[in-house]
C-alpha positions in Angstrom: -61.4 13.5 50.1 -65.2 12.8 50.2 -66.0 16.5 49.8 -63.5 17.0 47.0 -65.0 14.3 44.9 -68.5 15.7 45.5 -67.2 19.2 44.6 -65.6 17.8 41.4 -68.9 16.0 40.5 -70.8 19.3 41.1 -68.3 21.3 39.0 -68.6 18.7 36.2 -72.4 18.9 36.3 -72.4 22.7 36.2 -69.9 22.6 33.2 -72.1 20.1 31.3 -75.2 22.1 32.1 -73.5 25.4 31.0 -72.4 23.7 27.8 -75.9 22.5 27.0 -77.4 25.9 27.7 -74.8 27.6 25.4 -75.7 25.1 22.6 -79.4 25.7 23.2 -79.3 29.5 23.2 -76.3 30.4 21.0 -75.3 27.2 19.1 -75.6 26.6 15.4 -78.9 24.8 15.7 -80.0 26.7 18.8 -82.8 29.0 19.7 -81.5 32.0 17.7 -81.0 29.9 14.6 -84.5 28.6 15.0 -85.9 32.2 15.2 -84.0 33.1 12.1 -85.4 30.1 10.2 -89.0 31.1 11.3 -88.5 34.6 10.0 -87.2 33.2 6.7 -90.1 30.8 6.4 -92.6 33.7 7.0 -90.9 35.8 4.3 -90.9 32.9 1.8 -94.5 32.2 2.6 -95.4 35.8 1.8 -93.5 35.6 -1.5 -95.2 32.3 -2.3 -98.6 33.9 -1.6 -97.8 36.8 -4.0 -96.7 34.3 -6.7 -99.8 32.2 -6.3 -102.0 35.4 -6.8 -100.0 36.3 -9.9 -100.3 32.8 -11.2 -104.1 32.8 -10.6 -104.3 36.1 -12.5 -102.4 34.7 -15.4 -104.4 31.5 -15.4 -107.6 33.5 -15.6 -106.2 35.6 -18.4 -105.2 32.5 -20.4 -108.7 31.0 -19.9 -110.3 34.3 -21.1 -108.0 34.3 -24.2 -108.9 30.8 -25.0 -112.7 31.1 -24.5 -113.7 34.6 -25.2 -113.2 37.4 -27.7 -113.4 40.3 -25.1 -109.9 39.4 -23.7 -108.4 39.2 -27.2 -109.9 42.6 -28.1 -108.7 44.1 -24.9 -105.1 42.9 -25.5 -105.2 44.1 -29.1 -106.3 47.5 -28.0 -103.9 47.9 -25.1 -100.8 46.1 -26.3 -101.0 46.7 -30.1 -102.9 49.9 -30.2 -105.6 48.5 -32.6 -108.9 50.3 -33.2 -112.1 49.2 -34.7 -113.4 50.6 -38.0 -115.2 54.0 -37.7 -113.6 54.7 -34.3 -111.6 57.8 -33.5 -108.2 57.3 -31.8 -107.3 59.8 -29.1 -103.9 59.6 -27.4 -103.3 61.6 -24.2 -99.7 62.3 -23.3 -98.6 62.4 -19.7 -95.2 63.6 -20.4 -94.3 67.1 -19.0 -94.3 69.9 -21.6 -91.0 71.6 -22.1 -90.4 74.8 -23.9 -87.1 75.5 -25.5 -85.9 78.9 -26.9 -83.4 79.1 -29.7 
């Protein structure tokens, strides 16, 4: 009877240890879930860094528009196609040339 109770105690300890190991490696909040969260955090940090760079560029552009005429002139030329007096406007097309026969 003494050995049977020791065996049952050992079996219970092994079962508890196995259950804890399963939860650690494969459970919902286990090691694999932790690794997935780390990958998601790294991806989101990369997206955040890209957005910070874009925001800084826009912030610089707004500052230039508020404080200087060069940025206003550049936007007028690029976005609106405006030219200064006595300038010659040249437009270069990058579209492929097609020939049709009737």
